[in-house]
Residue, then its C-alpha position, 0 to 999 in steps of 0.5 A: m106826606r099825606d097827599e103824596f101816599r094819597a097819590d101814590l095809592q091813585t097810581v097803584s089803582q090806576l095800574l090795577v085798572d089798566m091790568a083789568e082792561g087789558v086781560r079783558a081785551a086779551m081774552h077778547r082777542a084770544t076767543r077770536g083767535l080760538l073761534k074764529a082761526d085768526r092768527e093775528a089775534s092771537e099772537a097779539v095776545i101772546a105778544r102783549d102778555a109782558e105788559i101785563d105781567d109788567l103792570y104786575r111788577q110795578v103793582e108790586e113794586r110801588v106797594c113795597d115802596l109804600l109799605a116801608r117809606q109810609a108803614p099804613v096801617a087800618s083802611d092804608l094797610r087794607a088798601m095795600i093788601t087788596a092790591l096785591h092780591v087783586a094784582a095776582d088774580l089779574e096777571r093769573m087771568g091774562d096767563l089763562a087768556d095767553h093759554v087760550a090763545k097759544t092752543a088756538l095757534r096750536r090748531h092753526p089754520s083750523p079752528a081749534v073748536p069743532a063747529e058743536l062747541r062754539p055756541v058754548f065757548t061763546d057764551m063762556a067768553g061772553i060771561a069771561d068779558r062781562m066779569a072783566e068789565k065789572i072788575a075794571k069797573v069796581l077798582a075804577s069806583p069800588d062798588a061792594d054790589l057790583a062785584a058781589e054781581l060776580d058770584s052769580d056770573d061765576d055760577a052760570m060759567d060753571d053751568l057752561h063748564k057742566s054742559l061742556f063735559g056732556v058733550l065732550l063725554g057724549e056717545d056720538w062725540p065725532y071727533g076723537v081724543e085730542t079735540a077732546i083734551d084741547a076743548t077740556l083745557l080750553g073749558r077750564f082756562y074759561e072757567r078759572f078767568a071767571d073764578h079769579a075774577v070772583n078772587a079780585g071781586e071778593h078782595v074789592v068787598y074786602l077793601i069796601t067793607g074791612e069783612s071778608a067774604p064767607a068760606p064756600n059750603 
């Protein structure tokens, strides 16, 4: 019975890794669609969002089944709770990539982001990719130190988000209200993607240490 339980736990862990890799790929494609006006890349993100949702449902179903059949306690229960929280954050990250892709399609065939903003969105996308990669790694091989690095990555994302507003609110902004609104929402999508990655990392730290992350000041 114990071996079966461990095998089921490993299946849940692999589903989470698959989700993390899926949302990383989704945001990468969404960014390509955004910055390159690549319609196929954007459409692929939207078409495959259902796959991430399906993985989320599989995690929920397997965890609920394990809770019902095994009544786990202590570290095993912590693993179950962590899996549910992490899956929810990953599912939301997939939704945010989907939002980026839909914004790109709405402006196609023109790029959704003007040339002046492409450097900041390129940098934001790079941080998002790095954070998603770290989440996949810590889920495959739990590492509290690597998970903790996500906080500094998030700080860098927040700095870029602030610099984006500096451009949008400048007196010489030439692109009008609609483009400014799109850029504001896109910045929020990347910033929230990073926030959910941090949340997932904090849940992994909790799984490893049994201690919750301190509340932000």
